[in-house]
C-alpha positions, 0 to 999 in steps of 0.5 A, a space after each residue: 041373502 037368496 042365492 042367484 044362480 047363472 043359467 046357460 046358455 051364457 051370454 055376454 051379459 052374464 059375464 058383464 053383469 059379474 064383471 060390474 058386481 066385483 067393481 067396489 069394495 064392501 057394501 052393507 049388504 056384503 057385510 050383512 051376508 056374510 056370517 065368517 068367524 074364526 070357524 065358521 061358514 064363508 061365502 063371496 069368495 075371490 081367490 082358491 090356492 094350494 100352497 107349494 110347500 105345506 100343500 094347504 087349500 087357502 080360499 081368498 074371501 070377502 072377511 080374510 083367507 081361510 083353511 080347512 082344519 082337521 074337521 073340514 072346518 073354515 078356519 081363519 089364517 091369521 087375524 085380518 078380516 080384509 076383503 081379498 080380491 086378487 089373491 096368488 101363491 108364488 112358487 116361493 110361498 110368499 101369499 100376494 093379495 090386494 082387495 079392501 081393509 075390513 069394516 072399522 080396520 084404519 088403512 086406505 080403502 083399497 089396499 094394492 099390493 100387499 104380501 106375507 111371508 107366513 102363510 098369511 099370519 101376517 101381511 106388509 104393504 108391497 105398494 100401490 096403497 089406497 091407489 089400486 085394488 087388483 081383482 086378479 093376481 098371478 105370479 109367473 117368470 119371477 113377474 107378478 101380473 095384476 089386473 088393476 080394476 080401478 083403473 081398468 088396465 093391466 099392470 105388472 112388475 118384477 119387483 111388486 113395487 115399481 110397476 109397468 103400466 100395460 093395455 086399459 081393459 075390462 076383464 074379470 081375470 088373467 092367465 100368464 102362459 107358463 112357458 111364454 111370460 108375454 103370452 096373457 090372457 085375460 077373460 072380458 064379456 066378450 070373449 077371451 082376449 090375448 096378448 104376446 107382447 107382455 099386455 101391451 095389447 091384446 086381439 078381438 076376443 075369440 069366441 069362447 066365453 069363460 069366467 075365469 082361467 089357470 094355466 098351468 102346463 102349456 097344454 092344460 089351460 082351464 077355462 070355467 064359463 059363468 054356467 059352471 061348465 070347465 073347458 080344456 085347452 091344449 093350444 093356449 085357448 085357442 081351442 077347448 074341449 069340456 072336461 065336467 062340470 063345476 057343482 054348486 052354480 055359478 064360480 067364483 074362482 079356478 086354479 089348476 094346482 097341475 094338470 089333474 089337479 083342480 080346485 073350483 069355489 062355485 056359490 054352494 062350495 069349494 070342490 077339487 078334482 085330482 082327474 083333470 075336472 072329470 069329478 069333484 069332490 066337495 071340500 068347504 060349504 059355502 054361504 049367502 056366495 050367489 049374489 056377488 
């Protein structure tokens, strides 16, 4: 499958394409473009995280969750090769995810919220099974925030079982302030929008168009635009300063582990920075990811 690189200048149409591309489940063309095995190649990345206790890199993909083995090759975690869409790791170390079951597995098309308490080896259903596919998940302030792509709305849960329905919106990613539980940002094709009431309402979009966000400290909000340009905001997204560029074309995921430690996935690899995004080193190769 030919890679399609996202070109500058960034436009709303680019992010709109990304939003529509991530709106459904597995397709025949997606499956044909992925060649995952217990150790092999990975593609179609939906999330990257670093475990808070084991410090391992975890990569959520179209066919399972992977971590580098001793030789730096992608190693399948557990035996579930589901299409993991939304993915986050709570401070306790629990994995929270959503998406679609692997082809042939007897499960509803939308996984709802699922959880692993053993580092992704096994999973259990938590809620909304068959109803919701979360494309973005955040765990902050003891609360789970999820963008429900199936119904186009923000949901919030204190226990992972019962959910409050918040605003209707069309978004690619969400980020929650590490300081204020009621402050939530979302990336849309028109720009980054902000809520200060827990997602019940959002203001008009700002001028900055971002694909993915990660907010690790009050003065370290990172955003990556559809061309791979990485910026940092010290004032919660009101102003941005470019800090670098993620190699490899259009972005697929971003997480800030600390104010200076970042992990980002692009069309050709998973990259890590330990200097706030000024430079990046490749951690894993990615193949056939550009068309997702």
